[in-house]
N, C-alpha and C positions, 0 to 999 in steps of 0.2 A: 504494500500500500504506500500511499504518499506520506511524506514527512515534510513539515515546514520548519526550517531552521532559522532562528533569530540569533545571528552570531554575535552581535555587539549591542551595547546600549546606544540608543539613538533617539532623537526627537523627531525623526522624519520617516520611519519605517513602520508599516503595519499591514495587516491583511483585512480587507473589507469583505465580509461574508454577504452573499446574496441569497436571501431566503427562498425556499421552494414555494412558499405561499405567503400571502400578506400576513404581517404580524400584528395582532391585536390581542395581547395576552394579559391576564391578571395574575397568572402564575405559570412557571415553566420549570423544566429540569434541564440542566446542561451538564453533560458528562464529557470531561476533557482530561485525559490522562488519569486523573482520579475522579471519582464520582462526587459531584457536589450539587446541592440543591440550593437554588438562589431564588428567593422571593420574600417580599414583605407584605404583610396584610395591608390592604388598601391601596397598594401601588399597582401600576399596570404598565405594560409596554405598549405604546401607541403605534398605529399603522404608520409605515414609512420610516421606521426606526433604522438606524445603521448599526450593525454589530461589528465591532472592531476587535481584532486579536493583536496583542503585542504592545498596546498603548493604554494609558489611563488618561483619557481626555479631560482637561480642565474646563473646556468649553465645548459646545456642540461641534464635533468633528474638527478639532484643532486644539491649540494650546498644549501641545505635548511637551514633556520634560524627559530628557534622556535617562535620568536617574529613576524614573518611574516605569521605564520600558521593560518588557519581558525579554530575557535572554535564555535560550534553550531550544528544545524541540517539541513540537506538537505532532503526535503520531495518530491521534484519533479524536474526533469531536462529533457529538450528537446532541441535538436539542429537540425537545418535545414541547408541544403547546399545552401540556398538562403536567402535573406533578407526579413523578414516579414514586412508588412506595420505597421504603428503605430496602426491602428484600429484592425488589426489581433492580435497584441501583447496584446492590451487592452482586446480583447475578450477572449484570452487564459487566461490571468491573472485573469480576473473577472469571470472565469468559464462559460462564455456565449458560448464558443466553447469547449464542453466537449470531442469531438472526434478528436481534432487536436493533432497529435503526431509528434514528430520530425522524419525526415527521415534519420538522421545520428545517433542521440541518442533518443530513445524512453524509457522513464522511466519505462514503463510497461514491456519492453522486454530487457532492457539494460544489457550488460555483463560488468563485471568489476572485478578487482583484488584489494583486500584490503591489504595494507601494513601497519603494525604497529597497534597502539591502536585506532582503529575505530570500533564502534559497529554497528551492523545491527539489526534493530527491525522492527516490523510490526505496522503500524498506523491503528488502527481500527476505 
């Protein structure tokens, strides 16, 4: 599978993910390397949102700081428009559920735009 490599701290490199369907979420589950559940009661993700990997924007799509950038590799990412249970997340993370893919972002079919110094490789 594909691997995205973020080799250095930078204020100008990131990956912009392109959702498979419009995003309008009140809760979601994002599994990336380790399984994490991200949501806050009462918050929502509005349609037209941009999902970025590798940066912590201080303003809407901009205002990046190199010291806040991600350095490392991303080898798999899935996102669902609903919250997975703890047991589902554990099963995905431990490869017990090999055919579970995100319905918003599926790593095997994900579309994205690379901006800056990010390398794409194949993990054999």
